[in-house]
Every structure is written in C-alpha cells, then in structure tokens.
C-alpha positions as CSV (number, residue, x, y, z in Angstrom):
1,M,54.1,26.3,23.3
2,T,52.0,25.0,20.4
3,T,54.0,23.4,17.7
4,G,53.1,22.9,14.0
5,T,52.5,19.3,14.6
6,D,50.0,20.1,17.4
7,R,48.2,22.6,15.2
8,H,48.0,20.0,12.4
9,R,46.6,17.5,14.9
10,D,43.8,19.9,15.8
11,I,42.8,20.6,12.2
12,A,40.4,18.1,10.6
13,H,42.0,15.9,8.0
14,C,41.7,12.4,6.5
15,S,44.4,9.7,6.2
16,V,45.0,6.0,5.6
17,A,46.3,5.7,9.1
18,G,43.0,7.1,10.4
19,L,41.2,4.3,8.6
20,A,43.1,1.7,10.5
21,A,42.7,3.6,13.8
22,G,39.0,3.8,13.3
23,A,38.7,0.1,12.7
24,R,40.5,-0.6,16.0
25,L,38.4,2.0,17.8
26,A,35.2,0.2,16.6
27,L,36.2,-3.2,18.0
28,P,34.8,-2.7,21.6
29,G,31.5,-1.6,20.1
30,M,31.1,-4.5,17.7
31,P,29.8,-7.1,20.2
32,I,27.1,-4.7,21.4
33,M,26.2,-3.9,17.8
34,A,26.0,-7.6,17.0
35,V,23.6,-8.3,19.9
36,F,21.5,-5.4,18.8
37,G,21.5,-6.7,15.2
38,V,20.5,-10.2,16.2
39,A,17.6,-8.7,18.2
40,F,16.5,-6.8,15.1
41,G,16.7,-9.8,12.9
42,T,14.6,-11.8,15.4
43,A,12.0,-9.0,15.6
44,A,11.9,-8.7,11.8
45,A,11.3,-12.4,11.4
46,Q,8.6,-12.4,14.1
47,N,6.8,-9.6,12.3
48,G,6.8,-11.2,8.8
49,L,9.8,-9.7,7.1
50,T,11.7,-12.1,4.9
51,L,15.5,-12.6,5.3
52,S,16.2,-10.5,2.1
53,E,13.9,-7.7,3.3
54,A,15.4,-7.6,6.8
55,T,19.0,-7.7,5.4
56,L,18.3,-5.1,2.8
57,M,16.8,-2.8,5.5
58,S,19.9,-3.2,7.6
59,A,22.2,-2.5,4.7
60,L,20.3,0.6,3.3
61,V,18.7,2.1,6.4
62,F,21.2,1.2,9.2
63,A,19.3,3.0,12.0
64,G,18.7,0.5,14.8
65,A,15.8,2.0,16.8
66,S,13.8,3.1,13.7
67,Q,14.3,-0.4,12.2
68,F,12.7,-1.9,15.3
69,V,9.8,0.4,15.0
70,A,9.4,-0.3,11.3
71,A,9.5,-4.0,11.9
72,E,6.8,-3.7,14.6
73,M,4.6,-1.6,12.3
74,W,5.2,-3.8,9.3
75,T,2.2,-5.3,7.5
76,T,1.7,-7.1,4.3
77,S,-1.3,-4.9,3.4
78,M,0.3,-1.4,3.3
79,T,-2.1,1.4,2.7
80,A,-1.1,5.0,1.8
81,A,-2.1,6.2,5.3
82,W,-0.1,3.4,6.9
83,V,3.0,4.2,4.8
84,I,2.7,7.9,5.9
85,A,2.3,6.9,9.5
86,L,5.4,4.6,9.3
87,G,7.4,7.4,7.7
88,L,6.3,9.9,10.3
89,V,7.1,7.7,13.3
90,T,10.5,6.5,12.0
91,A,11.4,10.1,11.0
92,T,10.6,11.2,14.6
93,V,12.8,8.4,16.0
94,N,15.6,9.5,13.7
95,M,15.4,13.2,14.5
96,R,18.3,12.8,17.0
97,F,20.6,12.4,14.0
98,F,20.1,16.1,13.2
99,L,21.5,17.1,16.5
100,M,24.2,14.4,16.5
101,S,25.5,15.5,13.1
102,A,25.3,19.1,14.1
103,S,27.5,18.4,17.1
104,L,30.2,17.2,14.7
105,R,30.2,20.3,12.5
106,P,32.9,22.1,14.5
107,W,35.2,19.1,13.7
108,L,34.1,18.1,10.2
109,G,32.7,21.4,8.8
110,T,35.9,22.4,7.1
111,L,36.3,19.2,5.1
112,P,34.9,18.7,1.6
113,A,31.5,17.0,1.2
114,W,33.0,13.8,-0.3
115,Q,34.9,13.2,3.0
116,T,32.1,14.0,5.4
117,Y,28.8,12.7,3.9
118,P,29.8,9.1,3.5
119,A,30.7,9.0,7.2
120,L,27.5,10.8,8.2
121,A,25.5,8.3,6.1
122,L,26.9,5.5,8.4
123,M,26.5,7.4,11.6
124,T,24.7,5.5,14.4
125,D,24.4,6.1,18.2
126,P,27.5,4.0,19.1
127,G,29.4,5.4,16.1
128,W,28.7,8.9,17.1
129,L,29.7,8.2,20.7
130,L,33.0,6.6,19.6
131,A,33.7,9.6,17.4
132,T,33.0,12.2,20.0
133,Q,35.1,10.4,22.6
134,Y,37.9,10.2,20.0
135,R,37.6,13.9,19.3
136,S,37.5,14.8,23.1
137,R,40.9,13.1,23.4
138,G,42.3,15.5,20.8
139,G,41.9,13.3,17.7
140,S,41.1,15.1,14.4
141,D,41.4,12.5,11.6
142,S,38.0,12.1,10.0
143,A,38.9,8.8,8.5
144,V,38.5,7.4,12.0
145,F,34.8,8.3,12.0
146,L,34.4,6.7,8.5
147,S,36.1,3.4,9.1
148,S,34.5,2.9,12.6
149,G,31.1,3.5,10.9
150,V,31.9,0.9,8.2
151,M,32.9,-1.7,10.8
152,L,29.7,-1.2,12.8
153,W,27.6,-1.2,9.6
154,L,29.1,-4.6,8.4
155,T,28.6,-6.0,11.9
156,W,25.0,-4.9,11.9
157,I,24.3,-6.5,8.5
158,A,26.0,-9.7,9.4
159,A,24.2,-10.0,12.8
160,T,20.8,-9.5,11.1
161,V,21.1,-12.9,9.3
162,P,21.4,-15.2,12.4
163,G,18.9,-13.1,14.2
164,H,16.4,-13.7,11.5
165,A,17.0,-17.4,11.6
166,L,16.6,-17.3,15.4
167,G,13.3,-15.6,14.9
168,G,12.0,-18.6,13.0
169,I,12.9,-20.8,16.0
170,V,12.1,-18.7,19.0
171,T,8.3,-18.3,19.3
172,D,8.4,-16.0,22.3
173,P,11.4,-13.6,22.3
174,T,10.4,-12.1,25.6
175,R,11.3,-15.4,27.3
176,F,15.0,-14.8,26.4
177,G,14.9,-11.0,27.1
178,L,15.3,-10.0,23.4
179,D,12.7,-7.4,23.9
180,L,14.9,-5.6,26.4
181,V,18.0,-5.3,24.1
182,M,17.0,-1.9,22.7
183,P,16.1,-0.3,26.1
184,C,19.3,-1.7,27.7
185,F,21.4,-0.5,24.7
186,F,20.1,3.1,25.2
187,V,20.5,3.0,29.0
188,V,24.2,2.0,28.4
189,M,24.5,4.9,25.9
190,L,23.3,7.4,28.6
191,V,26.2,6.6,31.0
192,P,29.0,8.4,29.0
193,L,26.5,11.2,28.1
194,W,25.8,12.0,31.8
195,R,26.3,15.7,32.5
196,G,24.7,16.1,35.9
197,S,21.1,15.9,37.2
198,R,20.0,19.2,35.5
199,A,20.6,17.7,32.0
200,A,18.9,14.5,33.0
201,I,15.6,16.2,33.7
202,S,14.6,16.2,30.0
203,W,15.4,12.4,29.9
204,L,13.0,11.8,32.8
205,V,10.3,14.0,31.4
206,S,10.5,12.4,28.0
207,G,10.3,8.9,29.5
208,A,7.4,9.7,31.8
209,V,5.4,11.3,29.1
210,A,6.0,8.4,26.7
211,V,4.9,5.8,29.3
212,L,1.8,7.8,30.2
213,T,0.9,8.3,26.5
214,A,1.3,4.6,25.8
215,Q,-1.3,3.9,28.5
216,L,-3.8,6.5,27.1
217,L,-3.4,6.4,23.3
218,P,-3.1,3.6,20.9
219,S,-0.4,2.9,18.3
220,W,2.9,4.8,18.3
221,W,1.8,8.3,19.6
222,F,3.9,7.7,22.7
223,I,7.1,8.1,20.6
224,M,6.2,11.5,19.3
225,A,4.8,12.7,22.6
226,G,8.0,11.7,24.4
227,V,10.2,13.4,21.8
228,I,8.3,16.6,22.0
229,A,8.1,16.7,25.8
230,G,11.8,15.9,26.1
231,S,12.8,18.5,23.5
232,V,10.8,21.3,25.1
233,T,12.1,20.4,28.5
234,A,15.7,20.4,27.3
235,G,15.1,23.8,25.7
236,V,13.7,25.2,29.0
237,F,16.6,23.9,31.1
238,D,19.4,24.6,28.6
239,E,22.0,26.7,30.3
C-alpha cells in the first residue's frame, strides 16, 4: 500500500536536507571533475588563454567539452567568421544538453522556474548522471540536483587554476596523457548509460563518421558530422 509519505517522496520538492544530500552525492565525482578541470586549464594555457580568461570561462561557461574545443580554436586575431565558426562548433557540442534537460522534465517540470533553472544552468554530464541515478533510486528532492551541480562547478573552477600553471611548465601535454583526459572521461560516462548493443549502434556510427571526416576535411567539421550521423542513426534504431 502506498502511504502519504511515499507519495510525497515521489513528488518533486526542494529542501535544505536535499542541499546537504546533493553535496554528499557529488563527492565521488569531484576527483574526476578536478582532473578534467586541470586538463582544461593546461589546454587553455597551451593555446594562449590567460589565467583570468581561462578561469572566467570555467566560471561562466562551465561546459567541459565545449571549453576544450573553444581553447583549441582560440586565436588572438578573432574575425567575425571565426567567431561564428566558434559559436557553431561549441553549440553543436552542447546540443546534448537539450536532451539531457528534457529527460529531467518528468521530475522537475512541476517545480517553479526559480527552483529549476539555477540547477539546469549548472548541469554537466557528471551532474546529470548523478541526478538521474539519484532519481532512479526513488529520490525526488530537486535541491540534490542543485547542490551537486554547485559542488562540481566550484571544483571545476578551482582545478582550472593549477591546470593553467601546469600548462606553462609542461611543453608537451601528450607526454603525460593529458590529451586523453576528455576521451577517457566520456568513455567512463558511457558505462552507466549502457542499454544494450542496439542502443550502442549510434555511438559506433557517430565515432566512425567523426574519425573518417577528420581524415578527409580540415578544421572541426568532424564534430558536426559525427553529431548528425549519430542523431540520425539513433532516430532510425529508436524503439
């Protein structure tokens, strides 16, 4: 029999206790976020961003993969065409957030905007994964999503600083495997998202198309090609 307490637990709400629970929930993800942040700081320094620029980007943008792309494309002589290209590529990388935020609507859709949008502004891949796992276990307190996002955000900003300092010392980040941090991060992310071989077909198609495009076309076209190929394939095989 479902009790009133059980029904309340299923309905989205926000509490102070949830803030504390979210902070605890974020603890296992903070070391991974720190390594990722250090790698971004290093990449930013290697590509000419100052410490203040890199830190400000981490604080205001807070979108790991697109920040790496922006750092790689960064140039001191920005033309209008280059700014448009930078915006297009980073927007393509961040399109996944549309689907990630949509997946949270059944949980957060009934809450007022002032309770949901601050948390969505801080949503990242690990934050979303933590939130969905919390929800799958029956949790409904939206404050968990907010506070875990804040913890990961602060970790990301703090890790950017030593990463930038490291970038001034390390002349070849590939010697230390720093160029593999982002691919390894997303591979780890795929493990809890595994839903069988049928769903993985779109991942394989997206990766194969991206690699092939990178060999055939210059610049960052491989990102858009991989996104489009993966999206179309996922739509075809969606059950």
